[in-house]
N, C-alpha and C positions, 0 to 999 in steps of 0.2 A: 437421689441427689436432690437437694433443695434447689429451688429455682434460682436463688441468689448465687449459689455456687456454680450452677450451670451457666448462668449469664457471665460470671467472672471468668470461667474457663473459656467460654466462647469469645469473650473480648480478648483474652490472652492469645488465643489461636489467631484471631483476626490481626492483632498487632504483629505477631510472628510472621504471618503471611505477607503483611505489608513490608516488613523488614527484609524478607527474602527477595522481594521485588525491587528493593532499593539498593542500588550498587554501592552506595556510601554507608550502608548500615553497619558494616564491620568497622570501618574507620571511625565512625562517630560513636561507636559503642552501643548503638541501638540494638544490634543483633544480640549482644550479650545480655542487655536488659530484657529483650524478648524471651531469651532462653530462661533466664531467672524467673520472670513473671509466669511463664508457661509451666515451669516445674512447680512453682509455689501454688499456682491455681490448681494444678492436678493433684498435688498433695492434699490440699484443703478439701477438694472434692472427694478424694478417696478416704479421707479421715473419718467422714461420717458414714461411709459405706464400707462393707467388708471388702478386703482386697480381692481381686479376681482369683477365683479358685480354679486351678487347672483341671480339676475333676469335672468341671462344667463344660469342658471343651467338647464341641459337637460339630465336626466338620461335614456333616451330612448336607449335600447340596440342597435338599428340600428345606432344611432348616435355614440355610443362608438365603434362599429365595423368599421364604416366609418373612424373615426379618426385613429384607429389602422392601418387600411389598407393604409390610406394616409401617415402614418408615415413609411410604408414599413416594418411592423413588424408582426411576427406570434404571437400567444398567448404566446407561450413559451418564445420568445425573449422579449416580453413586460414584462412578469412576471419577468424575470431575470433583466431587466433594472430597473424596479420599486421595485425590491426586494419583490415581492409578489409571492404567489403560483399560478400555472396555474389555479387551481380550483377557486381562487378568480376572475380571469379574466373571467372564464367561467360563474360564477355567474352574473357578471356585464353585460355580453353579451348574456346571455341566455334569451330565450323568453318563456321558459317552467316554470313549478312550482318552479324550483330552483332559478329563477331570483331574484336578490336583486338589489335595486337601488344603483348605484355607488355614492360615496360621491363626492361633488363638487371638492374637492382637486384632486381626480382621474381624473375628466374631465379636470381640468386645466393642470395636468401633461401630459395628452394625447395631448391636444391642443398645448402645448409647444414643443412636439415632431414632430408636423406636420410642414414641411418646408413651408415657405411662397411662 
C-alpha cells in the first residue's frame, strides 16, 4: 500500500475513534461521516492491492507472535491498538489448551502493522 493511502486510512481511523468517544457524534452526523470516510479510505487502499486471499489464512500461534514482534509491539500494546483485551491476544498466541485460532481479520490487521 502506498504511503499516501496508508496515511489516509490512518487519518480515517483516527477520526472514527474520535467520533466513537464523542457522545454527540451520532446527533451531529459526524459518526456517519466517519463511517463513510473509513469505508472509502479502505476501498482506496485495497484498490491498489489484491483483496485479501483466504488461502493465505495462517492461524498458527508462532506466525501471530512473529507478526506482533515484527510490528514492534507487546501483547498489551497490540491489545490497546486493536481495542481487544490482552487475554484475547494470549488466546491467539497460546500454544496450550487455551489456544483459539485467530480470525483472518486479526491476521490481516497484524500484517498491516508490520512495516515493509
